[in-house]
PyMOL CGO cylinders between C-alpha atoms (Angstrom):
from pymol import cmd
from pymol.cgo import CYLINDER

trace = [
    CYLINDER, 84.80, 131.25, 62.92, 88.31, 129.83, 63.46, 0.3, 1, 1, 1, 1, 1, 1,
    CYLINDER, 88.31, 129.83, 63.46, 87.94, 130.21, 67.33, 0.3, 1, 1, 1, 1, 1, 1,
    CYLINDER, 87.94, 130.21, 67.33, 84.55, 128.46, 67.06, 0.3, 1, 1, 1, 1, 1, 1,
    CYLINDER, 84.55, 128.46, 67.06, 86.11, 125.43, 65.29, 0.3, 1, 1, 1, 1, 1, 1,
    CYLINDER, 86.11, 125.43, 65.29, 89.01, 125.51, 67.78, 0.3, 1, 1, 1, 1, 1, 1,
    CYLINDER, 89.01, 125.51, 67.78, 86.63, 125.38, 70.74, 0.3, 1, 1, 1, 1, 1, 1,
    CYLINDER, 86.63, 125.38, 70.74, 84.45, 122.65, 69.12, 0.3, 1, 1, 1, 1, 1, 1,
    CYLINDER, 84.45, 122.65, 69.12, 87.73, 120.64, 68.53, 0.3, 1, 1, 1, 1, 1, 1,
    CYLINDER, 87.73, 120.64, 68.53, 88.62, 121.00, 72.01, 0.3, 1, 1, 1, 1, 1, 1,
    CYLINDER, 88.62, 121.00, 72.01, 85.28, 119.94, 73.28, 0.3, 1, 1, 1, 1, 1, 1,
    CYLINDER, 85.28, 119.94, 73.28, 85.38, 116.88, 71.02, 0.3, 1, 1, 1, 1, 1, 1,
    CYLINDER, 85.38, 116.88, 71.02, 88.79, 115.94, 72.39, 0.3, 1, 1, 1, 1, 1, 1,
    CYLINDER, 88.79, 115.94, 72.39, 87.75, 116.29, 76.00, 0.3, 1, 1, 1, 1, 1, 1,
    CYLINDER, 87.75, 116.29, 76.00, 84.63, 114.23, 75.41, 0.3, 1, 1, 1, 1, 1, 1,
    CYLINDER, 84.63, 114.23, 75.41, 86.60, 111.49, 73.58, 0.3, 1, 1, 1, 1, 1, 1,
    CYLINDER, 86.60, 111.49, 73.58, 89.17, 111.56, 76.53, 0.3, 1, 1, 1, 1, 1, 1,
    CYLINDER, 89.17, 111.56, 76.53, 86.35, 111.27, 79.17, 0.3, 1, 1, 1, 1, 1, 1,
    CYLINDER, 86.35, 111.27, 79.17, 85.20, 107.79, 77.57, 0.3, 1, 1, 1, 1, 1, 1,
    CYLINDER, 85.20, 107.79, 77.57, 88.64, 106.47, 77.05, 0.3, 1, 1, 1, 1, 1, 1,
    CYLINDER, 88.64, 106.47, 77.05, 88.76, 103.26, 79.12, 0.3, 1, 1, 1, 1, 1, 1,
    CYLINDER, 88.76, 103.26, 79.12, 92.48, 102.83, 79.24, 0.3, 1, 1, 1, 1, 1, 1,
    CYLINDER, 92.48, 102.83, 79.24, 93.10, 106.37, 80.60, 0.3, 1, 1, 1, 1, 1, 1,
    CYLINDER, 93.10, 106.37, 80.60, 90.22, 105.98, 83.09, 0.3, 1, 1, 1, 1, 1, 1,
    CYLINDER, 90.22, 105.98, 83.09, 91.58, 102.83, 84.50, 0.3, 1, 1, 1, 1, 1, 1,
    CYLINDER, 91.58, 102.83, 84.50, 94.88, 104.38, 84.78, 0.3, 1, 1, 1, 1, 1, 1,
    CYLINDER, 94.88, 104.38, 84.78, 93.22, 106.96, 86.83, 0.3, 1, 1, 1, 1, 1, 1,
    CYLINDER, 93.22, 106.96, 86.83, 91.65, 104.43, 88.91, 0.3, 1, 1, 1, 1, 1, 1,
    CYLINDER, 91.65, 104.43, 88.91, 95.00, 102.60, 89.43, 0.3, 1, 1, 1, 1, 1, 1,
    CYLINDER, 95.00, 102.60, 89.43, 96.59, 105.89, 90.58, 0.3, 1, 1, 1, 1, 1, 1,
    CYLINDER, 96.59, 105.89, 90.58, 93.81, 106.55, 93.12, 0.3, 1, 1, 1, 1, 1, 1,
    CYLINDER, 93.81, 106.55, 93.12, 93.90, 102.96, 94.33, 0.3, 1, 1, 1, 1, 1, 1,
    CYLINDER, 93.90, 102.96, 94.33, 97.58, 103.29, 95.34, 0.3, 1, 1, 1, 1, 1, 1,
    CYLINDER, 97.58, 103.29, 95.34, 96.76, 106.10, 97.24, 0.3, 1, 1, 1, 1, 1, 1,
    CYLINDER, 96.76, 106.10, 97.24, 93.98, 104.54, 99.29, 0.3, 1, 1, 1, 1, 1, 1,
    CYLINDER, 93.98, 104.54, 99.29, 94.72, 104.16, 103.20, 0.3, 1, 1, 1, 1, 1, 1,
    CYLINDER, 94.72, 104.16, 103.20, 92.44, 102.82, 105.79, 0.3, 1, 1, 1, 1, 1, 1,
    CYLINDER, 92.44, 102.82, 105.79, 91.25, 105.67, 107.90, 0.3, 1, 1, 1, 1, 1, 1,
    CYLINDER, 91.25, 105.67, 107.90, 88.69, 104.47, 110.27, 0.3, 1, 1, 1, 1, 1, 1,
    CYLINDER, 88.69, 104.47, 110.27, 86.59, 101.47, 111.12, 0.3, 1, 1, 1, 1, 1, 1,
    CYLINDER, 86.59, 101.47, 111.12, 83.22, 101.43, 112.91, 0.3, 1, 1, 1, 1, 1, 1,
    CYLINDER, 83.22, 101.43, 112.91, 80.38, 98.83, 113.95, 0.3, 1, 1, 1, 1, 1, 1,
    CYLINDER, 80.38, 98.83, 113.95, 77.30, 99.37, 112.18, 0.3, 1, 1, 1, 1, 1, 1,
    CYLINDER, 77.30, 99.37, 112.18, 74.68, 97.72, 114.55, 0.3, 1, 1, 1, 1, 1, 1,
    CYLINDER, 74.68, 97.72, 114.55, 72.38, 94.99, 112.61, 0.3, 1, 1, 1, 1, 1, 1,
    CYLINDER, 72.38, 94.99, 112.61, 70.77, 93.55, 115.87, 0.3, 1, 1, 1, 1, 1, 1,
    CYLINDER, 70.77, 93.55, 115.87, 71.11, 94.05, 119.52, 0.3, 1, 1, 1, 1, 1, 1,
    CYLINDER, 71.11, 94.05, 119.52, 74.78, 93.07, 120.38, 0.3, 1, 1, 1, 1, 1, 1,
    CYLINDER, 74.78, 93.07, 120.38, 75.65, 92.15, 116.59, 0.3, 1, 1, 1, 1, 1, 1,
    CYLINDER, 75.65, 92.15, 116.59, 77.59, 94.40, 114.22, 0.3, 1, 1, 1, 1, 1, 1,
    CYLINDER, 77.59, 94.40, 114.22, 79.07, 94.45, 110.73, 0.3, 1, 1, 1, 1, 1, 1,
    CYLINDER, 79.07, 94.45, 110.73, 82.26, 96.57, 110.56, 0.3, 1, 1, 1, 1, 1, 1,
    CYLINDER, 82.26, 96.57, 110.56, 82.59, 99.31, 107.99, 0.3, 1, 1, 1, 1, 1, 1,
    CYLINDER, 82.59, 99.31, 107.99, 86.12, 100.20, 106.89, 0.3, 1, 1, 1, 1, 1, 1,
    CYLINDER, 86.12, 100.20, 106.89, 86.47, 103.56, 105.31, 0.3, 1, 1, 1, 1, 1, 1,
    CYLINDER, 86.47, 103.56, 105.31, 89.44, 104.04, 102.74, 0.3, 1, 1, 1, 1, 1, 1,
    CYLINDER, 89.44, 104.04, 102.74, 90.55, 107.70, 102.24, 0.3, 1, 1, 1, 1, 1, 1,
    CYLINDER, 90.55, 107.70, 102.24, 92.42, 109.20, 99.16, 0.3, 1, 1, 1, 1, 1, 1,
    CYLINDER, 92.42, 109.20, 99.16, 94.18, 112.45, 100.46, 0.3, 1, 1, 1, 1, 1, 1,
    CYLINDER, 94.18, 112.45, 100.46, 91.98, 112.41, 103.59, 0.3, 1, 1, 1, 1, 1, 1,
    CYLINDER, 91.98, 112.41, 103.59, 88.59, 112.05, 101.62, 0.3, 1, 1, 1, 1, 1, 1,
    CYLINDER, 88.59, 112.05, 101.62, 86.43, 109.00, 102.11, 0.3, 1, 1, 1, 1, 1, 1,
    CYLINDER, 86.43, 109.00, 102.11, 85.95, 107.40, 98.72, 0.3, 1, 1, 1, 1, 1, 1,
    CYLINDER, 85.95, 107.40, 98.72, 85.58, 103.63, 99.42, 0.3, 1, 1, 1, 1, 1, 1,
    CYLINDER, 85.58, 103.63, 99.42, 83.77, 101.70, 102.19, 0.3, 1, 1, 1, 1, 1, 1,
    CYLINDER, 83.77, 101.70, 102.19, 84.30, 98.03, 102.64, 0.3, 1, 1, 1, 1, 1, 1,
    CYLINDER, 84.30, 98.03, 102.64, 82.02, 95.93, 104.86, 0.3, 1, 1, 1, 1, 1, 1,
    CYLINDER, 82.02, 95.93, 104.86, 83.67, 93.41, 107.10, 0.3, 1, 1, 1, 1, 1, 1,
    CYLINDER, 83.67, 93.41, 107.10, 81.89, 90.58, 108.73, 0.3, 1, 1, 1, 1, 1, 1,
    CYLINDER, 81.89, 90.58, 108.73, 82.36, 89.10, 112.14, 0.3, 1, 1, 1, 1, 1, 1,
    CYLINDER, 82.36, 89.10, 112.14, 85.54, 87.32, 111.11, 0.3, 1, 1, 1, 1, 1, 1,
    CYLINDER, 85.54, 87.32, 111.11, 86.87, 90.46, 109.63, 0.3, 1, 1, 1, 1, 1, 1,
    CYLINDER, 86.87, 90.46, 109.63, 86.53, 89.12, 106.06, 0.3, 1, 1, 1, 1, 1, 1,
    CYLINDER, 86.53, 89.12, 106.06, 85.36, 91.70, 103.33, 0.3, 1, 1, 1, 1, 1, 1,
    CYLINDER, 85.36, 91.70, 103.33, 81.61, 91.25, 102.36, 0.3, 1, 1, 1, 1, 1, 1,
    CYLINDER, 81.61, 91.25, 102.36, 80.82, 91.30, 98.68, 0.3, 1, 1, 1, 1, 1, 1,
    CYLINDER, 80.82, 91.30, 98.68, 78.81, 94.28, 97.78, 0.3, 1, 1, 1, 1, 1, 1,
    CYLINDER, 78.81, 94.28, 97.78, 75.06, 93.72, 97.83, 0.3, 1, 1, 1, 1, 1, 1,
    CYLINDER, 75.06, 93.72, 97.83, 75.37, 90.58, 100.15, 0.3, 1, 1, 1, 1, 1, 1,
    CYLINDER, 75.37, 90.58, 100.15, 75.70, 92.53, 103.39, 0.3, 1, 1, 1, 1, 1, 1,
    CYLINDER, 75.70, 92.53, 103.39, 72.28, 91.04, 104.65, 0.3, 1, 1, 1, 1, 1, 1,
    CYLINDER, 72.28, 91.04, 104.65, 73.87, 87.48, 104.40, 0.3, 1, 1, 1, 1, 1, 1,
    CYLINDER, 73.87, 87.48, 104.40, 77.07, 88.38, 106.26, 0.3, 1, 1, 1, 1, 1, 1,
    CYLINDER, 77.07, 88.38, 106.26, 77.74, 86.81, 109.57, 0.3, 1, 1, 1, 1, 1, 1,
    CYLINDER, 77.74, 86.81, 109.57, 77.86, 89.70, 112.11, 0.3, 1, 1, 1, 1, 1, 1,
    CYLINDER, 77.86, 89.70, 112.11, 80.35, 90.12, 114.87, 0.3, 1, 1, 1, 1, 1, 1,
    CYLINDER, 80.35, 90.12, 114.87, 78.76, 89.38, 118.22, 0.3, 1, 1, 1, 1, 1, 1,
    CYLINDER, 78.76, 89.38, 118.22, 79.94, 91.84, 120.98, 0.3, 1, 1, 1, 1, 1, 1,
    CYLINDER, 79.94, 91.84, 120.98, 80.80, 90.55, 124.28, 0.3, 1, 1, 1, 1, 1, 1,
    CYLINDER, 80.80, 90.55, 124.28, 82.08, 93.22, 126.84, 0.3, 1, 1, 1, 1, 1, 1,
    CYLINDER, 82.08, 93.22, 126.84, 85.06, 91.01, 127.93, 0.3, 1, 1, 1, 1, 1, 1,
    CYLINDER, 85.06, 91.01, 127.93, 86.26, 90.51, 124.44, 0.3, 1, 1, 1, 1, 1, 1,
    CYLINDER, 86.26, 90.51, 124.44, 87.11, 94.18, 123.80, 0.3, 1, 1, 1, 1, 1, 1,
    CYLINDER, 87.11, 94.18, 123.80, 90.98, 93.61, 124.22, 0.3, 1, 1, 1, 1, 1, 1,
    CYLINDER, 90.98, 93.61, 124.22, 90.71, 90.59, 121.81, 0.3, 1, 1, 1, 1, 1, 1,
    CYLINDER, 90.71, 90.59, 121.81, 88.93, 92.83, 119.37, 0.3, 1, 1, 1, 1, 1, 1,
    CYLINDER, 88.93, 92.83, 119.37, 91.75, 95.45, 119.54, 0.3, 1, 1, 1, 1, 1, 1,
    CYLINDER, 91.75, 95.45, 119.54, 94.35, 92.78, 118.49, 0.3, 1, 1, 1, 1, 1, 1,
    CYLINDER, 94.35, 92.78, 118.49, 92.20, 91.46, 115.77, 0.3, 1, 1, 1, 1, 1, 1,
    CYLINDER, 92.20, 91.46, 115.77, 91.48, 95.14, 114.46, 0.3, 1, 1, 1, 1, 1, 1,
    CYLINDER, 91.48, 95.14, 114.46, 95.19, 95.84, 114.14, 0.3, 1, 1, 1, 1, 1, 1,
    CYLINDER, 95.19, 95.84, 114.14, 96.25, 92.70, 112.82, 0.3, 1, 1, 1, 1, 1, 1,
    CYLINDER, 96.25, 92.70, 112.82, 93.39, 92.56, 110.14, 0.3, 1, 1, 1, 1, 1, 1,
    CYLINDER, 93.39, 92.56, 110.14, 94.07, 96.20, 108.93, 0.3, 1, 1, 1, 1, 1, 1,
    CYLINDER, 94.07, 96.20, 108.93, 97.85, 95.30, 108.44, 0.3, 1, 1, 1, 1, 1, 1,
    CYLINDER, 97.85, 95.30, 108.44, 97.03, 92.33, 106.29, 0.3, 1, 1, 1, 1, 1, 1,
    CYLINDER, 97.03, 92.33, 106.29, 93.87, 93.68, 104.41, 0.3, 1, 1, 1, 1, 1, 1,
    CYLINDER, 93.87, 93.68, 104.41, 95.79, 96.19, 102.46, 0.3, 1, 1, 1, 1, 1, 1,
    CYLINDER, 95.79, 96.19, 102.46, 97.81, 93.57, 100.74, 0.3, 1, 1, 1, 1, 1, 1,
    CYLINDER, 97.81, 93.57, 100.74, 94.75, 91.37, 99.94, 0.3, 1, 1, 1, 1, 1, 1,
    CYLINDER, 94.75, 91.37, 99.94, 92.42, 93.85, 98.25, 0.3, 1, 1, 1, 1, 1, 1,
    CYLINDER, 92.42, 93.85, 98.25, 93.11, 94.57, 94.58, 0.3, 1, 1, 1, 1, 1, 1,
    CYLINDER, 93.11, 94.57, 94.58, 91.67, 96.76, 91.85, 0.3, 1, 1, 1, 1, 1, 1,
    CYLINDER, 91.67, 96.76, 91.85, 89.67, 94.97, 89.19, 0.3, 1, 1, 1, 1, 1, 1,
    CYLINDER, 89.67, 94.97, 89.19, 91.11, 95.25, 85.64, 0.3, 1, 1, 1, 1, 1, 1,
    CYLINDER, 91.11, 95.25, 85.64, 87.57, 96.55, 84.48, 0.3, 1, 1, 1, 1, 1, 1,
    CYLINDER, 87.57, 96.55, 84.48, 85.15, 99.35, 85.00, 0.3, 1, 1, 1, 1, 1, 1,
    CYLINDER, 85.15, 99.35, 85.00, 81.59, 100.47, 84.27, 0.3, 1, 1, 1, 1, 1, 1,
    CYLINDER, 81.59, 100.47, 84.27, 80.40, 103.69, 82.68, 0.3, 1, 1, 1, 1, 1, 1,
    CYLINDER, 80.40, 103.69, 82.68, 78.22, 105.75, 84.91, 0.3, 1, 1, 1, 1, 1, 1,
    CYLINDER, 78.22, 105.75, 84.91, 76.25, 108.38, 83.16, 0.3, 1, 1, 1, 1, 1, 1,
    CYLINDER, 76.25, 108.38, 83.16, 77.92, 110.56, 80.70, 0.3, 1, 1, 1, 1, 1, 1,
    CYLINDER, 77.92, 110.56, 80.70, 81.03, 111.72, 82.63, 0.3, 1, 1, 1, 1, 1, 1,
    CYLINDER, 81.03, 111.72, 82.63, 81.32, 109.13, 85.48, 0.3, 1, 1, 1, 1, 1, 1,
    CYLINDER, 81.32, 109.13, 85.48, 82.64, 105.64, 85.87, 0.3, 1, 1, 1, 1, 1, 1,
    CYLINDER, 82.64, 105.64, 85.87, 82.95, 103.01, 88.61, 0.3, 1, 1, 1, 1, 1, 1,
    CYLINDER, 82.95, 103.01, 88.61, 86.11, 101.16, 89.33, 0.3, 1, 1, 1, 1, 1, 1,
    CYLINDER, 86.11, 101.16, 89.33, 85.72, 98.12, 91.65, 0.3, 1, 1, 1, 1, 1, 1,
    CYLINDER, 85.72, 98.12, 91.65, 87.80, 96.94, 94.59, 0.3, 1, 1, 1, 1, 1, 1,
    CYLINDER, 87.80, 96.94, 94.59, 88.03, 93.20, 94.85, 0.3, 1, 1, 1, 1, 1, 1,
    CYLINDER, 88.03, 93.20, 94.85, 88.89, 90.67, 97.46, 0.3, 1, 1, 1, 1, 1, 1,
    CYLINDER, 88.89, 90.67, 97.46, 89.43, 87.02, 96.34, 0.3, 1, 1, 1, 1, 1, 1,
    CYLINDER, 89.43, 87.02, 96.34, 87.73, 87.73, 93.03, 0.3, 1, 1, 1, 1, 1, 1,
    CYLINDER, 87.73, 87.73, 93.03, 84.50, 89.20, 94.46, 0.3, 1, 1, 1, 1, 1, 1,
    CYLINDER, 84.50, 89.20, 94.46, 83.69, 93.06, 94.41, 0.3, 1, 1, 1, 1, 1, 1,
    CYLINDER, 83.69, 93.06, 94.41, 83.77, 94.47, 98.03, 0.3, 1, 1, 1, 1, 1, 1,
    CYLINDER, 83.77, 94.47, 98.03, 83.96, 98.20, 97.22, 0.3, 1, 1, 1, 1, 1, 1,
    CYLINDER, 83.96, 98.20, 97.22, 83.16, 100.61, 94.58, 0.3, 1, 1, 1, 1, 1, 1,
    CYLINDER, 83.16, 100.61, 94.58, 85.31, 103.68, 93.63, 0.3, 1, 1, 1, 1, 1, 1,
    CYLINDER, 85.31, 103.68, 93.63, 83.09, 106.35, 91.82, 0.3, 1, 1, 1, 1, 1, 1,
    CYLINDER, 83.09, 106.35, 91.82, 85.19, 108.50, 89.63, 0.3, 1, 1, 1, 1, 1, 1,
    CYLINDER, 85.19, 108.50, 89.63, 84.34, 111.52, 87.47, 0.3, 1, 1, 1, 1, 1, 1,
    CYLINDER, 84.34, 111.52, 87.47, 86.44, 112.36, 84.20, 0.3, 1, 1, 1, 1, 1, 1,
    CYLINDER, 86.44, 112.36, 84.20, 87.95, 115.51, 85.32, 0.3, 1, 1, 1, 1, 1, 1,
    CYLINDER, 87.95, 115.51, 85.32, 87.51, 115.56, 89.21, 0.3, 1, 1, 1, 1, 1, 1,
    CYLINDER, 87.51, 115.56, 89.21, 88.61, 113.87, 92.17, 0.3, 1, 1, 1, 1, 1, 1,
    CYLINDER, 88.61, 113.87, 92.17, 86.82, 110.64, 93.13, 0.3, 1, 1, 1, 1, 1, 1,
    CYLINDER, 86.82, 110.64, 93.13, 83.35, 111.13, 94.82, 0.3, 1, 1, 1, 1, 1, 1,
    CYLINDER, 83.35, 111.13, 94.82, 83.76, 111.46, 98.58, 0.3, 1, 1, 1, 1, 1, 1,
    CYLINDER, 83.76, 111.46, 98.58, 80.99, 110.38, 100.88, 0.3, 1, 1, 1, 1, 1, 1,
    CYLINDER, 80.99, 110.38, 100.88, 80.98, 112.46, 104.05, 0.3, 1, 1, 1, 1, 1, 1,
    CYLINDER, 80.98, 112.46, 104.05, 78.14, 110.63, 105.40, 0.3, 1, 1, 1, 1, 1, 1,
    CYLINDER, 78.14, 110.63, 105.40, 80.27, 107.72, 106.09, 0.3, 1, 1, 1, 1, 1, 1,
    CYLINDER, 80.27, 107.72, 106.09, 82.32, 109.80, 108.42, 0.3, 1, 1, 1, 1, 1, 1,
    CYLINDER, 82.32, 109.80, 108.42, 79.25, 110.99, 110.13, 0.3, 1, 1, 1, 1, 1, 1,
    CYLINDER, 79.25, 110.99, 110.13, 78.20, 107.36, 110.84, 0.3, 1, 1, 1, 1, 1, 1,
    CYLINDER, 78.20, 107.36, 110.84, 81.76, 106.67, 112.33, 0.3, 1, 1, 1, 1, 1, 1,
    CYLINDER, 81.76, 106.67, 112.33, 81.39, 109.67, 114.57, 0.3, 1, 1, 1, 1, 1, 1,
    CYLINDER, 81.39, 109.67, 114.57, 78.07, 108.52, 115.71, 0.3, 1, 1, 1, 1, 1, 1,
    CYLINDER, 78.07, 108.52, 115.71, 78.94, 104.88, 116.15, 0.3, 1, 1, 1, 1, 1, 1,
    CYLINDER, 78.94, 104.88, 116.15, 79.38, 103.23, 119.60, 0.3, 1, 1, 1, 1, 1, 1,
    CYLINDER, 79.38, 103.23, 119.60, 81.96, 100.66, 118.44, 0.3, 1, 1, 1, 1, 1, 1,
    CYLINDER, 81.96, 100.66, 118.44, 84.77, 102.41, 116.39, 0.3, 1, 1, 1, 1, 1, 1,
    CYLINDER, 84.77, 102.41, 116.39, 88.54, 102.47, 115.84, 0.3, 1, 1, 1, 1, 1, 1,
    CYLINDER, 88.54, 102.47, 115.84, 90.15, 104.77, 116.52, 0.3, 1, 1, 1, 1, 1, 1,
    CYLINDER, 90.15, 104.77, 116.52, 87.94, 105.73, 119.76, 0.3, 1, 1, 1, 1, 1, 1,
    CYLINDER, 87.94, 105.73, 119.76, 88.65, 109.36, 119.28, 0.3, 1, 1, 1, 1, 1, 1,
    CYLINDER, 88.65, 109.36, 119.28, 88.18, 110.79, 115.83, 0.3, 1, 1, 1, 1, 1, 1,
    CYLINDER, 88.18, 110.79, 115.83, 91.65, 111.69, 114.36, 0.3, 1, 1, 1, 1, 1, 1,
    CYLINDER, 91.65, 111.69, 114.36, 92.36, 115.31, 114.01, 0.3, 1, 1, 1, 1, 1, 1,
    CYLINDER, 92.36, 115.31, 114.01, 93.69, 114.93, 110.48, 0.3, 1, 1, 1, 1, 1, 1,
    CYLINDER, 93.69, 114.93, 110.48, 90.22, 113.74, 109.39, 0.3, 1, 1, 1, 1, 1, 1,
    CYLINDER, 90.22, 113.74, 109.39, 88.27, 115.79, 111.71, 0.3, 1, 1, 1, 1, 1, 1,
    CYLINDER, 88.27, 115.79, 111.71, 89.80, 119.07, 112.33, 0.3, 1, 1, 1, 1, 1, 1,
    CYLINDER, 89.80, 119.07, 112.33, 86.67, 120.59, 113.89, 0.3, 1, 1, 1, 1, 1, 1,
    CYLINDER, 86.67, 120.59, 113.89, 86.03, 117.47, 115.95, 0.3, 1, 1, 1, 1, 1, 1,
    CYLINDER, 86.03, 117.47, 115.95, 84.38, 117.90, 119.31, 0.3, 1, 1, 1, 1, 1, 1,
    CYLINDER, 84.38, 117.90, 119.31, 85.33, 115.75, 122.21, 0.3, 1, 1, 1, 1, 1, 1,
    CYLINDER, 85.33, 115.75, 122.21, 83.69, 112.36, 121.39, 0.3, 1, 1, 1, 1, 1, 1,
    CYLINDER, 83.69, 112.36, 121.39, 80.69, 111.23, 123.49, 0.3, 1, 1, 1, 1, 1, 1,
    CYLINDER, 80.69, 111.23, 123.49, 81.13, 108.70, 125.90, 0.3, 1, 1, 1, 1, 1, 1,
    CYLINDER, 81.13, 108.70, 125.90, 82.33, 105.61, 124.00, 0.3, 1, 1, 1, 1, 1, 1,
    CYLINDER, 82.33, 105.61, 124.00, 81.44, 102.35, 126.08, 0.3, 1, 1, 1, 1, 1, 1,
    CYLINDER, 81.44, 102.35, 126.08, 83.53, 100.29, 123.70, 0.3, 1, 1, 1, 1, 1, 1,
    CYLINDER, 83.53, 100.29, 123.70, 86.70, 101.93, 122.87, 0.3, 1, 1, 1, 1, 1, 1,
    CYLINDER, 86.70, 101.93, 122.87, 88.60, 99.52, 120.57, 0.3, 1, 1, 1, 1, 1, 1,
    CYLINDER, 88.60, 99.52, 120.57, 92.05, 101.30, 120.51, 0.3, 1, 1, 1, 1, 1, 1,
    CYLINDER, 92.05, 101.30, 120.51, 92.45, 101.74, 124.36, 0.3, 1, 1, 1, 1, 1, 1,
]
cmd.load_cgo(trace, "trace")
């Protein structure tokens, strides 16, 4: 009987901890500090027009995706349809290389973690990545597990014709095959 009471007490504490906004927000902050830009790819929205998708990883796992418009500014979540796309001109690839490098260097200091979060189901919650006060990315967390990873984002990167780096990094894709002919190598 005592063991049953002990187990129920532990379950009650675990349940209470899973809904503790302060500890959940601290967990989001710890993950946010570990986020690193990993890959960037062009998502075709029309012929010759692209929105860029920047994938941020935590410990090599894709956990946040931020959409960038044609001027490499983050687009608020849900407003991607209204974003101004990048127009690809074959002679502009060198210029694009410089823009990508410069923007990735500055973007990390410009995005922030919101000081609020939203409950998602019984054991999950969402933390929000902001840029100039607007939500541009969502970090989906679970109470006792690492953040949710979205492998399909890496799959989209591997299939994209316009991507940076042009060759999938071995650290993210150890099983990577030689890439298909990439007509728009941003990093070469």
